[in-house]
C-alpha positions as CSV (number, residue, x, y, z in Angstrom):
1,I,155.1,-50.4,-59.8
2,A,157.1,-51.1,-62.9
3,R,153.9,-51.6,-65.0
4,K,152.5,-48.3,-63.7
5,I,155.7,-46.5,-64.6
6,K,155.5,-47.9,-68.1
7,E,151.9,-46.8,-68.5
8,E,152.7,-43.3,-67.3
9,I,155.6,-42.9,-69.8
10,R,153.3,-44.1,-72.6
11,G,150.4,-41.8,-71.5
12,E,152.5,-38.7,-70.9
13,L,155.1,-39.0,-73.6
14,G,153.7,-41.4,-76.1
15,L,156.8,-43.6,-75.7
16,I,157.3,-47.3,-74.9
17,A,159.7,-48.5,-72.4
18,S,161.0,-51.7,-71.0
19,A,161.4,-52.6,-67.3
20,G,163.5,-55.2,-65.5
21,I,163.0,-56.5,-62.0
22,S,165.4,-58.5,-59.9
23,Y,167.4,-58.5,-56.6
24,N,170.4,-56.5,-57.8
25,K,171.4,-53.9,-60.3
26,F,173.2,-56.3,-62.7
27,L,170.2,-58.6,-63.1
28,A,167.6,-55.8,-63.2
29,K,169.5,-54.2,-66.1
30,I,169.7,-57.5,-67.9
31,A,166.0,-58.1,-67.4
32,S,165.2,-54.7,-68.8
33,D,167.1,-55.5,-71.9
34,Y,165.6,-58.9,-72.3
35,R,162.2,-58.0,-73.6
36,K,162.9,-54.7,-75.5
37,P,161.3,-52.5,-76.6
38,D,158.1,-52.9,-74.6
39,G,158.8,-55.6,-72.1
40,L,158.5,-56.2,-68.4
41,Y,160.6,-59.1,-67.3
42,T,161.4,-60.4,-63.7
43,I,164.4,-62.6,-62.8
44,H,163.5,-64.4,-59.6
45,P,166.3,-65.3,-57.2
46,D,165.6,-69.1,-57.5
47,K,165.9,-68.8,-61.3
48,A,168.8,-66.3,-61.5
49,Q,171.6,-68.8,-61.7
50,E,170.0,-70.7,-64.6
51,F,169.4,-67.5,-66.4
52,I,172.9,-66.3,-66.0
53,D,174.3,-69.6,-67.1
54,A,172.6,-69.3,-70.4
55,L,173.5,-65.7,-71.0
56,P,176.1,-64.9,-73.7
57,V,179.0,-63.0,-72.2
58,E,178.3,-60.1,-74.6
59,M,175.2,-59.4,-72.6
60,F,177.0,-59.0,-69.3
61,W,177.4,-55.4,-68.1
62,G,181.0,-54.2,-68.5
63,I,181.9,-56.7,-71.3
64,G,182.4,-55.0,-74.6
65,K,183.4,-56.4,-78.0
66,V,187.1,-56.5,-77.2
67,T,186.6,-58.2,-73.8
68,A,184.1,-60.7,-75.3
69,R,186.7,-61.7,-78.0
70,K,189.3,-62.2,-75.4
71,M,186.9,-64.4,-73.4
72,H,186.0,-66.4,-76.5
73,S,189.7,-67.1,-77.0
74,L,189.8,-68.5,-73.5
75,G,186.8,-70.8,-74.2
76,I,184.3,-68.5,-72.3
77,H,181.1,-67.9,-74.3
78,N,178.3,-67.8,-71.7
79,G,177.7,-67.4,-68.0
80,A,178.0,-71.1,-67.2
81,E,181.6,-71.1,-68.6
82,L,182.4,-67.9,-66.9
83,R,181.2,-69.3,-63.6
84,K,183.7,-72.2,-64.0
85,C,186.6,-69.8,-64.0
86,S,188.5,-69.2,-60.8
87,L,188.7,-65.7,-59.4
88,E,192.5,-65.8,-59.8
89,M,192.3,-66.7,-63.4
90,L,189.8,-63.9,-64.2
91,K,191.9,-61.3,-62.3
92,R,195.0,-62.4,-64.1
93,N,193.4,-62.0,-67.5
94,F,191.1,-59.0,-66.9
95,G,192.6,-57.2,-64.0
96,K,190.3,-55.6,-61.4
97,N,187.3,-56.2,-63.6
98,G,187.9,-59.9,-63.2
99,T,186.4,-59.7,-59.7
100,L,183.3,-58.0,-61.1
101,Y,182.9,-60.7,-63.8
102,Y,183.3,-63.4,-61.2
103,D,180.6,-61.9,-59.0
104,F,178.2,-61.4,-61.9
105,A,178.6,-65.0,-63.0
106,H,177.6,-66.1,-59.6
107,G,174.6,-63.7,-59.4
108,I,176.3,-61.3,-57.0
109,D,176.3,-57.5,-57.4
110,L,177.1,-55.5,-54.2
111,R,176.9,-52.1,-55.7
112,A,174.2,-50.0,-54.0
113,V,171.2,-48.4,-55.7
114,E,171.5,-44.8,-54.7
115,A,169.1,-41.9,-55.3
116,E,170.9,-39.0,-57.1
117,R,168.0,-36.6,-58.0
118,I,166.8,-33.8,-55.7
119,R,163.1,-33.7,-55.6
120,K,161.8,-30.4,-57.0
121,S,158.1,-31.1,-57.0
122,V,155.4,-33.4,-55.8
123,G,152.3,-34.0,-58.1
124,C,149.3,-36.1,-58.7
125,E,147.6,-36.8,-62.0
126,C,144.4,-38.6,-63.0
127,T,143.7,-39.9,-66.4
128,F,139.9,-40.6,-66.9
129,E,138.5,-43.6,-68.7
130,K,135.6,-41.4,-69.8
131,D,136.4,-37.8,-70.7
132,L,135.1,-35.2,-68.3
133,A,132.5,-32.8,-69.5
134,G,130.7,-30.1,-67.5
135,H,131.8,-27.9,-64.7
136,T,130.5,-29.9,-61.8
137,A,132.2,-33.1,-63.0
138,V,135.5,-31.2,-63.3
139,I,135.2,-29.7,-59.8
140,I,134.5,-33.1,-58.2
141,E,137.6,-34.7,-59.8
142,L,139.7,-31.6,-58.9
143,Y,138.7,-32.1,-55.3
144,H,139.8,-35.7,-55.3
145,V,143.1,-34.9,-57.0
146,T,143.7,-32.2,-54.4
147,L,143.2,-34.7,-51.5
148,E,145.6,-37.1,-53.1
149,L,148.2,-34.4,-53.6
150,I,147.9,-33.5,-50.0
151,E,148.6,-37.0,-48.9
152,R,151.7,-37.2,-51.2
153,L,153.0,-33.9,-49.7
154,K,152.6,-35.3,-46.2
155,R,154.3,-38.5,-47.0
156,S,157.3,-36.8,-48.7
157,D,157.4,-34.0,-46.1
158,F,157.6,-31.6,-49.0
159,K,156.8,-27.9,-48.7
160,G,156.5,-25.8,-51.8
161,R,155.0,-22.4,-52.7
162,T,154.0,-22.9,-56.4
163,L,150.8,-24.7,-57.4
164,T,150.4,-25.8,-61.0
165,L,147.2,-27.1,-62.7
166,K,147.6,-29.3,-65.7
167,I,144.9,-30.2,-68.0
168,K,145.0,-32.5,-71.0
169,F,142.0,-32.5,-73.4
170,N,140.6,-35.3,-75.4
171,D,142.3,-33.9,-78.6
172,F,145.5,-34.4,-76.7
173,S,146.2,-30.6,-76.5
174,Q,147.4,-29.5,-73.1
175,R,147.4,-26.4,-70.8
176,T,149.0,-25.6,-67.5
177,K,148.7,-22.6,-65.2
178,S,150.6,-21.8,-62.0
179,I,150.3,-19.5,-59.0
180,T,153.0,-18.8,-56.4
181,V,152.2,-17.7,-52.8
182,E,154.2,-16.6,-49.9
183,K,153.6,-19.6,-47.5
184,P,154.0,-23.3,-48.0
185,L,151.1,-25.2,-49.7
186,F,150.1,-28.4,-47.9
187,T,146.6,-28.0,-46.5
188,K,143.2,-28.5,-48.2
189,E,142.0,-25.1,-46.9
190,V,144.8,-23.4,-48.9
191,L,145.2,-25.7,-51.9
192,L,141.7,-26.3,-52.9
193,P,140.7,-22.6,-53.3
194,L,143.9,-22.0,-55.3
195,A,143.2,-25.0,-57.5
196,K,139.7,-23.7,-58.3
197,K,141.1,-20.2,-59.0
198,L,143.5,-21.7,-61.5
199,L,140.7,-23.6,-63.1
200,R,138.5,-20.6,-63.4
201,E,141.3,-18.7,-65.1
202,M,141.9,-21.4,-67.7
203,D,140.0,-21.2,-70.9
204,L,138.5,-24.7,-71.4
205,E,136.7,-23.8,-74.6
206,Q,134.0,-26.4,-73.6
207,K,136.5,-29.2,-74.4
208,R,136.3,-32.6,-72.8
209,I,139.1,-33.3,-70.3
210,R,141.2,-36.5,-70.5
211,L,143.6,-35.7,-67.7
212,L,143.7,-33.5,-64.6
213,G,146.8,-32.9,-62.5
214,L,148.1,-30.8,-59.7
215,S,151.7,-30.3,-58.6
216,V,153.5,-28.3,-55.9
217,S,157.0,-27.0,-56.6
218,H,159.3,-24.1,-55.6
219,A,160.4,-26.0,-52.5
220,E,161.5,-24.4,-49.3
221,E,165.1,-25.1,-48.3
222,S,163.9,-26.8,-45.1
223,S,161.8,-29.4,-47.0
224,S,162.7,-32.7,-48.3
225,A,164.0,-31.1,-51.5
226,S,167.3,-30.5,-49.7
227,T,167.8,-34.3,-49.5
228,P,168.0,-37.0,-52.1
229,S,164.5,-38.2,-53.2
230,P,163.9,-41.9,-53.2
231,I,161.4,-41.5,-56.0
232,Q,163.7,-41.6,-59.0
233,L,166.6,-44.0,-59.1
234,S,169.4,-44.0,-61.6
235,F,171.5,-47.0,-62.5
236,D,175.1,-46.5,-63.7
237,F,174.8,-48.8,-66.7
């Protein structure tokens, strides 16, 4: 999943991104920083303590320059030395943050990962290894993208009224076109004719197509757009 997200960011925005994977927020953030700018690093549970022990305290979340200097004055330079400190000693010197530092040093982070974004659309895109040329080839791929979009709409229980077609050409220029209808879009019988209509109305100028995408937006209040979406997660680092 992380690798796919990195590839999509590069393909869509031309940007590189690093990703970290672990069993809690603290370690996932550390892992994402560990191989910047274009890394993908995993901290496995059975290797976590060894990793933390070797980590300079400056790399711990919540430890800035001032706190790091104070820790150094107390003989604390890395995770191993921090782990040797008692909870009472850390609370005495760093207040309520002492509990947080104690937990981090032992590989513990009980903060929940919570979804904070409301889903506003559901989409599906396909980037082709070989650029599409010719009306028939485009229609065939549009059909496949439509079917995948329908599956995603079903899985997310999303009901929207606006369909958007996105096309990226082999010269990296891009065009989009949308249509809004009165009733929710979620069946092949409705979506496919609309997708074909948008395609007909778009001037392709005989260009080869690199990417083809469809998305549904303009959600109804009764759909899953009214509840937090689990698709995008944010970390409070």
